[in-house]
C-alpha positions in Angstrom: -39.1 -223.2 -0.5 -37.8 -220.0 -1.9 -39.2 -216.7 -0.8 -41.1 -214.9 -3.4 -40.5 -211.1 -3.5 -43.3 -208.9 -4.3 -42.4 -206.0 -6.6 -43.4 -202.7 -5.2 -44.9 -200.1 -7.5 -42.5 -197.5 -8.6 -42.4 -194.5 -6.3 -40.7 -192.4 -8.9 -43.1 -189.7 -10.0 -44.1 -189.8 -13.7 -42.6 -186.9 -15.7 -45.0 -185.0 -17.8 -43.8 -183.1 -20.8 -42.5 -179.7 -19.7 -44.6 -176.7 -20.6 -43.2 -173.3 -21.2 -44.7 -169.8 -21.0 -43.8 -167.1 -23.5 -45.1 -164.1 -25.5 -46.4 -164.4 -29.0 -44.1 -162.4 -31.2 -45.7 -163.1 -34.6 -49.1 -164.4 -35.8 -48.6 -163.8 -39.5 -48.7 -167.4 -40.5 -51.9 -169.6 -40.6 -52.1 -171.8 -37.5 -48.5 -171.1 -36.6 -47.2 -168.7 -34.0 -43.7 -167.5 -33.1 -43.4 -167.5 -29.3 -40.4 -166.0 -27.4 -39.5 -167.4 -24.0 -37.2 -165.0 -22.2 -34.7 -166.1 -19.5 -32.3 -164.2 -17.2 -29.3 -166.1 -15.8 -26.2 -165.1 -14.0 -22.9 -165.6 -15.9 -20.9 -168.2 -14.1 -17.6 -166.3 -14.3 -18.4 -162.6 -14.4 -21.5 -162.6 -12.3 -23.4 -160.3 -14.7 -27.0 -161.1 -15.5 -27.3 -162.2 -19.1 -30.6 -162.1 -21.0 -31.3 -165.0 -23.3 -34.4 -165.8 -25.4 -35.6 -168.9 -27.0 -37.8 -168.7 -30.2 -40.4 -171.5 -30.5 -42.6 -172.2 -33.5 -46.0 -173.2 -32.1 -49.0 -174.9 -33.7 -52.2 -173.0 -32.9 -55.1 -175.1 -34.4 -57.8 -172.5 -33.9 -55.8 -169.3 -34.7 -56.9 -168.0 -31.3 -53.7 -166.3 -30.1 -52.6 -162.8 -31.2 -49.4 -160.9 -31.1 -48.5 -159.9 -27.5 -50.5 -162.7 -25.8 -48.9 -164.6 -23.0 -49.3 -168.3 -23.9 -48.5 -171.7 -22.5 -47.0 -174.3 -24.9 -46.1 -177.9 -24.7 -43.8 -180.1 -26.9 -45.5 -182.2 -29.5 -44.6 -184.4 -32.5 -42.8 -182.6 -35.4 -45.3 -180.8 -37.6 -42.8 -179.2 -39.9 -39.1 -178.6 -40.1 -39.1 -176.2 -37.2 -42.5 -176.5 -35.6 -42.4 -178.9 -32.6 -44.6 -177.1 -30.0 -48.4 -176.9 -29.5 -50.5 -174.2 -27.9 -52.0 -175.3 -24.5 -53.8 -172.2 -23.5 -53.7 -168.4 -23.6 -52.7 -167.3 -20.1 -53.3 -163.6 -20.6 -54.2 -161.5 -23.7 -52.1 -158.5 -24.8 -49.4 -158.7 -22.2 -46.5 -158.3 -24.5 -47.6 -155.0 -25.9 -47.2 -153.3 -22.6 -43.6 -154.6 -22.3 -42.7 -153.4 -25.7 -44.0 -149.9 -25.1 -46.4 -150.1 -28.1 -49.6 -149.3 -26.1 -49.7 -145.6 -26.9 -47.5 -143.8 -29.4 -46.0 -140.6 -28.2 -47.7 -137.5 -29.4 -45.9 -135.7 -32.2 -45.1 -132.0 -31.8 -47.3 -129.6 -33.8 -45.7 -128.5 -37.0 -47.1 -124.9 -36.5 -44.8 -124.2 -33.5 -41.7 -122.4 -34.9 -39.5 -123.8 -32.0 -40.2 -127.4 -33.0 -40.0 -127.2 -36.7 -37.0 -129.0 -38.1 -35.6 -126.8 -40.9 -32.3 -127.8 -42.4 -29.6 -125.1 -42.0 -28.7 -123.2 -45.1 -25.7 -124.5 -46.9 -22.8 -122.1 -47.7 -22.4 -121.3 -51.3 -19.8 -123.4 -53.2 -16.9 -121.5 -54.6 -15.3 -122.7 -57.8 -11.6 -122.9 -57.1 -9.4 -124.4 -59.7 
């Protein structure tokens, strides 16, 4: 009689869709966010660190995220020409605003101080030479 081999279950781990973390750059569209994922990698030849960024168009069903939020996104079916990512969760709110330096605008100098007023220098008179 022939030996029957039992098939072992696959020990290969199942791969889940990769999630990415990025900062919401724009929330102007309804249920759509623009998320930027930044990356720093060393150049293979020159050894210099090069910054790259990937712009993702993300579907946000509840319009819950705002500009500057740190969000986690996952790939999904195509919802439009460019929108192929879906919002998983908001990791932290308002993180991106600190990195951009938008938190507090710098105080403008007072216009009454004569040292800080910006007056244009007087132009020399034009002479009519012909």
